[in-house]
ZADO-1210 file (C-alpha; in nm, 4 decimals, padded with zeros to 6 digits):
<atoms>
<atom x="12.2241" y="04.2089" z="13.3316" code="MET" pos="1"/>
<atom x="12.3187" y="04.5888" z="13.2500" code="TYR" pos="2"/>
<atom x="12.0127" y="04.6041" z="13.0442" code="TRP" pos="3"/>
<atom x="11.7822" y="04.4622" z="13.3079" code="LEU" pos="4"/>
<atom x="11.9146" y="04.7252" z="13.5303" code="GLN" pos="5"/>
<atom x="11.9011" y="05.0211" z="13.3352" code="CYS" pos="6"/>
<atom x="11.5128" y="04.9211" z="13.3420" code="ARG" pos="7"/>
<atom x="11.4755" y="04.8713" z="13.6505" code="ALA" pos="8"/>
<atom x="11.5876" y="05.2133" z="13.6923" code="ILE" pos="9"/>
<atom x="11.3864" y="05.3726" z="13.4364" code="GLU" pos="10"/>
<atom x="11.0655" y="05.1775" z="13.6236" code="LYS" pos="11"/>
<atom x="11.1550" y="05.3238" z="13.9471" code="ARG" pos="12"/>
<atom x="11.2087" y="05.7190" z="13.7843" code="MET" pos="13"/>
<atom x="10.8847" y="05.6951" z="13.6415" code="ALA" pos="14"/>
<atom x="10.7242" y="05.5689" z="13.9338" code="CYS" pos="15"/>
<atom x="10.8681" y="05.8778" z="14.1306" code="LYS" pos="16"/>
<atom x="10.7336" y="06.0967" z="13.8205" code="ARG" pos="17"/>
<atom x="10.3622" y="05.9521" z="13.8530" code="LEU" pos="18"/>
<atom x="10.3372" y="06.0272" z="14.2038" code="GLN" pos="19"/>
<atom x="10.4293" y="06.3602" z="14.1709" code="ARG" pos="20"/>
<atom x="10.1803" y="06.3863" z="13.9405" code="LEU" pos="21"/>
<atom x="09.9074" y="06.2177" z="14.0673" code="LEU" pos="22"/>
<atom x="09.9501" y="06.4310" z="14.3954" code="ILE" pos="23"/>
<atom x="09.9791" y="06.7474" z="14.1280" code="GLY" pos="24"/>
<atom x="09.6359" y="06.6324" z="14.0063" code="CYS" pos="25"/>
<atom x="09.4870" y="06.5972" z="14.3159" code="GLY" pos="26"/>
<atom x="09.4651" y="06.1797" z="14.3278" code="LEU" pos="27"/>
<atom x="09.7245" y="06.1230" z="14.5711" code="TRP" pos="28"/>
<atom x="09.6220" y="06.1639" z="14.9244" code="PHE" pos="29"/>
<atom x="09.8038" y="05.9145" z="15.1497" code="ALA" pos="30"/>
<atom x="10.0998" y="06.0830" z="15.3756" code="VAL" pos="31"/>
<atom x="10.4040" y="05.9472" z="15.2778" code="VAL" pos="32"/>
<atom x="10.7899" y="06.0032" z="15.2701" code="PRO" pos="33"/>
<atom x="10.8267" y="06.0890" z="14.8777" code="LEU" pos="34"/>
<atom x="11.0153" y="05.9684" z="14.6641" code="VAL" pos="35"/>
<atom x="11.3910" y="05.9047" z="14.8120" code="GLY" pos="36"/>
<atom x="11.5115" y="05.9880" z="15.1460" code="ALA" pos="37"/>
<atom x="11.8243" y="06.1896" z="14.9820" code="ALA" pos="38"/>
<atom x="11.5424" y="06.4861" z="14.9061" code="ASN" pos="39"/>
<atom x="11.4123" y="06.6983" z="15.1370" code="LEU" pos="40"/>
<atom x="11.0462" y="06.8675" z="15.0489" code="TYR" pos="41"/>
<atom x="10.9060" y="07.2644" z="15.0656" code="ARG" pos="42"/>
<atom x="10.5504" y="07.3942" z="15.1366" code="TYR" pos="43"/>
<atom x="10.3241" y="07.6378" z="15.3132" code="ASN" pos="44"/>
<atom x="10.1554" y="07.5249" z="15.5734" code="ASN" pos="45"/>
<atom x="09.8024" y="07.6222" z="15.6464" code="ASP" pos="46"/>
<atom x="09.9390" y="07.9527" z="15.8684" code="ARG" pos="47"/>
<atom x="10.1347" y="08.0290" z="15.5113" code="GLY" pos="48"/>
<atom x="10.4739" y="07.9288" z="15.7107" code="VAL" pos="49"/>
<atom x="10.7263" y="07.8132" z="15.4653" code="THR" pos="50"/>
<atom x="10.8141" y="07.4467" z="15.5722" code="VAL" pos="51"/>
<atom x="11.1226" y="07.2179" z="15.4842" code="VAL" pos="52"/>
<atom x="11.0682" y="06.8410" z="15.5844" code="ASP" pos="53"/>
<atom x="11.1068" y="06.4810" z="15.4639" code="TRP" pos="54"/>
<atom x="10.7566" y="06.4467" z="15.4304" code="ARG" pos="55"/>
<atom x="10.4573" y="06.6597" z="15.2959" code="ILE" pos="56"/>
<atom x="10.0908" y="06.5865" z="15.4987" code="PRO" pos="57"/>
<atom x="09.8841" y="06.5317" z="15.1856" code="ALA" pos="58"/>
<atom x="09.6336" y="06.8357" z="15.2560" code="GLU" pos="59"/>
<atom x="09.9661" y="07.0643" z="15.2387" code="TYR" pos="60"/>
<atom x="10.0845" y="06.8274" z="14.9292" code="ALA" pos="61"/>
<atom x="09.7753" y="06.8976" z="14.7638" code="ALA" pos="62"/>
<atom x="09.8823" y="07.2834" z="14.7367" code="LYS" pos="63"/>
<atom x="10.1986" y="07.2250" z="14.5613" code="GLY" pos="64"/>
<atom x="10.5192" y="07.1733" z="14.7013" code="TYR" pos="65"/>
<atom x="10.8938" y="07.1878" z="14.5679" code="GLU" pos="66"/>
<atom x="11.1462" y="06.9063" z="14.5868" code="VAL" pos="67"/>
<atom x="11.4937" y="06.9654" z="14.7233" code="LEU" pos="68"/>
<atom x="11.8630" y="06.8410" z="14.6510" code="SER" pos="69"/>
<atom x="12.0904" y="06.7982" z="14.9282" code="GLU" pos="70"/>
<atom x="12.2440" y="07.1598" z="14.8703" code="GLN" pos="71"/>
<atom x="11.8808" y="07.3053" z="14.8693" code="GLY" pos="72"/>
<atom x="11.8920" y="07.3462" z="14.5130" code="VAL" pos="73"/>
<atom x="11.4525" y="07.2747" z="14.3244" code="VAL" pos="74"/>
<atom x="11.4988" y="07.0152" z="14.1264" code="ILE" pos="75"/>
<atom x="11.1096" y="06.9737" z="14.0890" code="GLU" pos="76"/>
<atom x="10.7767" y="07.1928" z="14.1308" code="VAL" pos="77"/>
<atom x="10.4961" y="06.9811" z="14.1958" code="VAL" pos="78"/>
<atom x="10.1771" y="07.2362" z="14.0681" code="PRO" pos="79"/>
<atom x="09.8669" y="07.2595" z="14.3305" code="PRO" pos="80"/>
<atom x="09.6048" y="06.9833" z="14.3049" code="ALA" pos="81"/>
<atom x="09.3151" y="07.0662" z="13.9825" code="LEU" pos="82"/>
<atom x="08.9457" y="07.0669" z="14.0803" code="THR" pos="83"/>
<atom x="08.7276" y="06.8017" z="13.8973" code="SER" pos="84"/>
<atom x="08.6562" y="06.9811" z="13.6448" code="ALA" pos="85"/>
<atom x="09.0122" y="07.1485" z="13.5703" code="GLN" pos="86"/>
<atom x="09.1116" y="06.7838" z="13.5561" code="ARG" pos="87"/>
<atom x="08.9022" y="06.7565" z="13.3019" code="ALA" pos="88"/>
<atom x="09.0098" y="07.0105" z="13.0687" code="ASP" pos="89"/>
<atom x="09.3360" y="06.8358" z="12.9443" code="ARG" pos="90"/>
<atom x="09.4602" y="07.1967" z="12.7859" code="ASP" pos="91"/>
<atom x="09.3827" y="07.3850" z="13.1584" code="VAL" pos="92"/>
<atom x="09.6063" y="07.0068" z="13.2794" code="LEU" pos="93"/>
<atom x="09.9082" y="07.0645" z="13.0495" code="GLN" pos="94"/>
<atom x="09.9235" y="07.4821" z="13.1354" code="ARG" pos="95"/>
<atom x="09.9789" y="07.3917" z="13.4545" code="GLN" pos="96"/>
<atom x="10.2322" y="07.1191" z="13.4233" code="LEU" pos="97"/>
<atom x="10.4329" y="07.3151" z="13.1843" code="GLU" pos="98"/>
<atom x="10.3965" y="07.6366" z="13.4028" code="ALA" pos="99"/>
<atom x="10.5119" y="07.3981" z="13.7146" code="ALA" pos="100"/>
<atom x="10.8353" y="07.3127" z="13.4399" code="GLU" pos="101"/>
<atom x="10.9011" y="07.6799" z="13.3584" code="VAL" pos="102"/>
<atom x="10.8684" y="07.7677" z="13.7124" code="GLU" pos="103"/>
<atom x="11.1137" y="07.4775" z="13.8184" code="ARG" pos="104"/>
<atom x="11.4282" y="07.5596" z="13.5406" code="ARG" pos="105"/>
<atom x="11.3851" y="07.9018" z="13.6730" code="ARG" pos="106"/>
<atom x="11.4362" y="07.8304" z="14.0279" code="LEU" pos="107"/>
<atom x="11.7240" y="07.5423" z="13.9787" code="GLN" pos="108"/>
<atom x="11.9057" y="07.7598" z="13.7200" code="ALA" pos="109"/>
<atom x="11.9006" y="08.0677" z="14.0038" code="TRP" pos="110"/>
<atom x="12.0044" y="07.8267" z="14.2685" code="ASP" pos="111"/>
<atom x="12.2549" y="07.6664" z="14.0752" code="GLU" pos="112"/>
<atom x="12.3844" y="07.9712" z="13.9793" code="SER" pos="113"/>
<atom x="12.4322" y="08.1153" z="14.2933" code="LEU" pos="114"/>
<atom x="12.5848" y="07.7782" z="14.4308" code="LEU" pos="115"/>
<atom x="12.8246" y="07.8112" z="14.1434" code="LEU" pos="116"/>
<atom x="12.9449" y="08.2033" z="14.1775" code="ARG" pos="117"/>
<atom x="12.9420" y="08.2213" z="14.5242" code="TYR" pos="118"/>
<atom x="13.0493" y="08.0748" z="14.8722" code="SER" pos="119"/>
<atom x="12.8599" y="08.2327" z="15.1347" code="ASP" pos="120"/>
<atom x="12.6222" y="08.5865" z="15.1657" code="THR" pos="121"/>
<atom x="12.9602" y="08.8252" z="15.1557" code="MET" pos="122"/>
<atom x="13.0390" y="08.6934" z="14.7849" code="ASP" pos="123"/>
<atom x="12.7158" y="08.8479" z="14.7090" code="ILE" pos="124"/>
<atom x="12.7536" y="09.1691" z="14.8879" code="GLU" pos="125"/>
<atom x="13.0912" y="09.1955" z="14.7220" code="GLU" pos="126"/>
<atom x="12.9499" y="09.1779" z="14.4350" code="ALA" pos="127"/>
<atom x="12.6597" y="09.4298" z="14.4492" code="ARG" pos="128"/>
<atom x="12.8820" y="09.6451" z="14.6160" code="ASP" pos="129"/>
<atom x="13.1217" y="09.6108" z="14.2949" code="ARG" pos="130"/>
<atom x="12.8134" y="09.6988" z="14.0621" code="ALA" pos="131"/>
<atom x="12.6833" y="09.9585" z="14.2058" code="LEU" pos="132"/>
<atom x="13.0520" y="10.1264" z="14.2620" code="ARG" pos="133"/>
<atom x="13.0501" y="10.1316" z="13.8698" code="GLU" pos="134"/>
<atom x="12.7085" y="10.2495" z="13.8248" code="LEU" pos="135"/>
<atom x="12.8079" y="10.5661" z="13.9997" code="GLN" pos="136"/>
<atom x="13.1473" y="10.5859" z="13.8695" code="ILE" pos="137"/>
<atom x="12.8929" y="10.6340" z="13.5437" code="ARG" pos="138"/>
<atom x="12.6166" y="10.8419" z="13.6969" code="ILE" pos="139"/>
<atom x="12.9119" y="11.0709" z="13.8237" code="SER" pos="140"/>
<atom x="13.1108" y="11.0760" z="13.4749" code="ILE" pos="141"/>
<atom x="12.7823" y="11.2059" z="13.2645" code="LEU" pos="142"/>
<atom x="12.6782" y="11.4508" z="13.5741" code="ARG" pos="143"/>
<atom x="13.0235" y="11.6003" z="13.5189" code="SER" pos="144"/>
<atom x="12.9665" y="11.6065" z="13.1450" code="ASN" pos="145"/>
<atom x="12.6251" y="11.7777" z="13.1763" code="MET" pos="146"/>
<atom x="12.8008" y="12.0264" z="13.4199" code="ARG" pos="147"/>
<atom x="13.0528" y="12.1104" z="13.1142" code="ALA" pos="148"/>
<atom x="12.7870" y="12.0893" z="12.8515" code="LEU" pos="149"/>
<atom x="12.5677" y="12.3880" z="13.0817" code="ARG" pos="150"/>
<atom x="12.8943" y="12.6137" z="13.0984" code="GLN" pos="151"/>
<atom x="12.9758" y="12.5906" z="12.7628" code="ARG" pos="152"/>
<atom x="12.5807" y="12.6409" z="12.6741" code="VAL" pos="153"/>
<atom x="12.6005" y="12.9761" z="12.9014" code="GLU" pos="154"/>
<atom x="12.9470" y="13.0801" z="12.7926" code="SER" pos="155"/>
<atom x="12.7142" y="13.0880" z="12.4228" code="LEU" pos="156"/>
<atom x="12.4252" y="13.2778" z="12.5783" code="GLN" pos="157"/>
<atom x="12.6263" y="13.4917" z="12.6916" code="SER" pos="158"/>
<atom x="12.8007" y="13.5819" z="12.3947" code="ARG" pos="159"/>
<atom x="12.4688" y="13.5793" z="12.2331" code="VAL" pos="160"/>
<atom x="12.3355" y="13.8488" z="12.4812" code="ALA" pos="161"/>
<atom x="12.5947" y="14.0640" z="12.3883" code="ALA" pos="162"/>
<atom x="12.5517" y="14.0458" z="12.0218" code="ALA" pos="163"/>
<atom x="12.2045" y="14.1484" z="12.1158" code="GLU" pos="164"/>
<atom x="12.2738" y="14.4632" z="12.3052" code="ARG" pos="165"/>
<atom x="12.5308" y="14.5811" z="12.0549" code="ARG" pos="166"/>
<atom x="12.2099" y="14.5548" z="11.8088" code="ASN" pos="167"/>
<atom x="12.3998" y="14.3064" z="11.6196" code="GLU" pos="168"/>
<atom x="12.2474" y="13.9678" z="11.4891" code="THR" pos="169"/>
<atom x="12.3258" y="13.6675" z="11.6845" code="PRO" pos="170"/>
<atom x="12.6026" y="13.4397" z="11.5543" code="ASN" pos="171"/>
<atom x="12.3997" y="13.1931" z="11.3828" code="GLN" pos="172"/>
<atom x="12.6617" y="12.9047" z="11.4762" code="TYR" pos="173"/>
<atom x="12.6542" y="12.9989" z="11.8230" code="ASP" pos="174"/>
<atom x="12.2262" y="12.9585" z="11.8471" code="LEU" pos="175"/>
<atom x="12.2811" y="12.6155" z="11.6600" code="ASP" pos="176"/>
<atom x="12.5237" y="12.5170" z="11.9114" code="SER" pos="177"/>
<atom x="12.2939" y="12.6191" z="12.1904" code="ILE" pos="178"/>
<atom x="12.0451" y="12.3775" z="12.0995" code="GLN" pos="179"/>
<atom x="12.2553" y="12.0898" z="12.0066" code="ALA" pos="180"/>
<atom x="12.4114" y="12.1404" z="12.3881" code="LEU" pos="181"/>
<atom x="12.0704" y="12.1683" z="12.4800" code="LYS" pos="182"/>
<atom x="11.9480" y="11.8377" z="12.3177" code="ALA" pos="183"/>
<atom x="12.2665" y="11.6846" z="12.4492" code="GLU" pos="184"/>
<atom x="12.1822" y="11.7716" z="12.8320" code="ILE" pos="185"/>
<atom x="11.8188" y="11.6377" z="12.8095" code="VAL" pos="186"/>
<atom x="11.9907" y="11.3124" z="12.6900" code="SER" pos="187"/>
<atom x="12.2434" y="11.3043" z="12.9149" code="ILE" pos="188"/>
<atom x="11.9910" y="11.3689" z="13.2360" code="GLU" pos="189"/>
<atom x="11.7596" y="11.0822" z="13.0968" code="ARG" pos="190"/>
<atom x="12.0615" y="10.8523" z="13.0571" code="SER" pos="191"/>
<atom x="12.1165" y="10.9819" z="13.4605" code="ILE" pos="192"/>
<atom x="11.7486" y="10.8699" z="13.5070" code="GLU" pos="193"/>
<atom x="11.8039" y="10.5029" z="13.3885" code="ASP" pos="194"/>
<atom x="12.1753" y="10.5294" z="13.6099" code="ARG" pos="195"/>
<atom x="11.9106" y="10.5718" z="13.8855" code="ALA" pos="196"/>
<atom x="11.6963" y="10.2612" z="13.7850" code="GLN" pos="197"/>
<atom x="11.9897" y="10.0321" z="13.7067" code="GLN" pos="198"/>
<atom x="12.1039" y="10.0925" z="14.1078" code="VAL" pos="199"/>
<atom x="11.7779" y="10.0200" z="14.2506" code="ALA" pos="200"/>
<atom x="11.7238" y="09.7083" z="14.0390" code="SER" pos="201"/>
<atom x="12.0418" y="09.6199" z="14.1122" code="VAL" pos="202"/>
<atom x="12.0255" y="09.6548" z="14.5061" code="THR" pos="203"/>
<atom x="11.6951" y="09.4890" z="14.4359" code="GLU" pos="204"/>
<atom x="11.8114" y="09.2175" z="14.2395" code="ASN" pos="205"/>
<atom x="12.1278" y="09.1064" z="14.5021" code="TYR" pos="206"/>
<atom x="11.9314" y="09.1218" z="14.7979" code="GLN" pos="207"/>
<atom x="11.6404" y="08.8758" z="14.6154" code="ALA" pos="208"/>
<atom x="12.0136" y="08.6194" z="14.5671" code="ASP" pos="209"/>
<atom x="12.1024" y="08.7090" z="14.8673" code="ILE" pos="210"/>
<atom x="11.7832" y="08.5742" z="15.0558" code="ASP" pos="211"/>
<atom x="11.7766" y="08.3241" z="14.8228" code="ARG" pos="212"/>
<atom x="12.1182" y="08.2231" z="14.9249" code="PHE" pos="213"/>
<atom x="12.0124" y="08.2410" z="15.2672" code="LYS" pos="214"/>
<atom x="11.7429" y="07.9528" z="15.1570" code="GLN" pos="215"/>
<atom x="11.9801" y="07.7478" z="15.0417" code="LEU" pos="216"/>
<atom x="12.2092" y="07.7487" z="15.3355" code="GLN" pos="217"/>
<atom x="11.9220" y="07.7100" z="15.5934" code="ASP" pos="218"/>
<atom x="11.8415" y="07.4011" z="15.3942" code="VAL" pos="219"/>
<atom x="12.1495" y="07.2542" z="15.4791" code="VAL" pos="220"/>
<atom x="12.1874" y="07.3236" z="15.7955" code="GLU" pos="221"/>
<atom x="11.8814" y="07.1625" z="15.8293" code="LEU" pos="222"/>
<atom x="11.9083" y="06.8438" z="15.6333" code="ARG" pos="223"/>
<atom x="12.2360" y="06.8514" z="15.8507" code="ARG" pos="224"/>
<atom x="12.0495" y="06.8435" z="16.1663" code="ARG" pos="225"/>
<atom x="11.7516" y="06.6369" z="16.0370" code="MET" pos="226"/>
<atom x="11.9955" y="06.3803" z="15.9680" code="SER" pos="227"/>
<atom x="12.0900" y="06.3392" z="16.2902" code="LEU" pos="228"/>
<atom x="11.7282" y="06.2599" z="16.4198" code="GLU" pos="229"/>
<atom x="11.5690" y="05.9632" z="16.4326" code="PRO" pos="230"/>
<atom x="11.2666" y="05.9700" z="16.1471" code="ARG" pos="231"/>
<atom x="10.9414" y="05.8219" z="16.2275" code="SER" pos="232"/>
</atoms>
């Protein structure tokens, strides 16, 4: 009995995967409430507006869509429909399916990570601010070190200039130290530039996390409201 139940479940899952695959390949044309009432679907309409709904019109399903869990996490990415010529090329079809799977894993991992680490967007903003503070501290330390090195260079250069005014040969150690300190200053300048780029990157990445988390929250709220409305 248990074996029969497992087989029945496997058949239902296979049917769902086949249905999505047919849509992705351009072979499914009916307007249907896709796969399981527990899922929502995100797609772009003809005006380029992102829509989340229980079902997808065929003309939009053919353009590709995402399947969302109850928390708004992407659990599947269905690629756009292929042309007849593309469908005839098994390599093209395989590449598209592989690309869709890679994108699904990326989005799912991102969504799950956000839900695991944060409870709201304020948590993300606080994490961003902590990361930026650490970078700014490192930049401040580098700048302080660079100022100290420049002062040391100026001191050595003054000593070399004084020796030259006395028609004396400058101390070779001073000359070598000046070159070494200048090289270190250049290295620190590069490090400061790298940290500045990190600041921009961290700001951009956390903003992407904030925007994505808001999308997850919007899906959860949409699901709550839609669950209160009768579905035709």
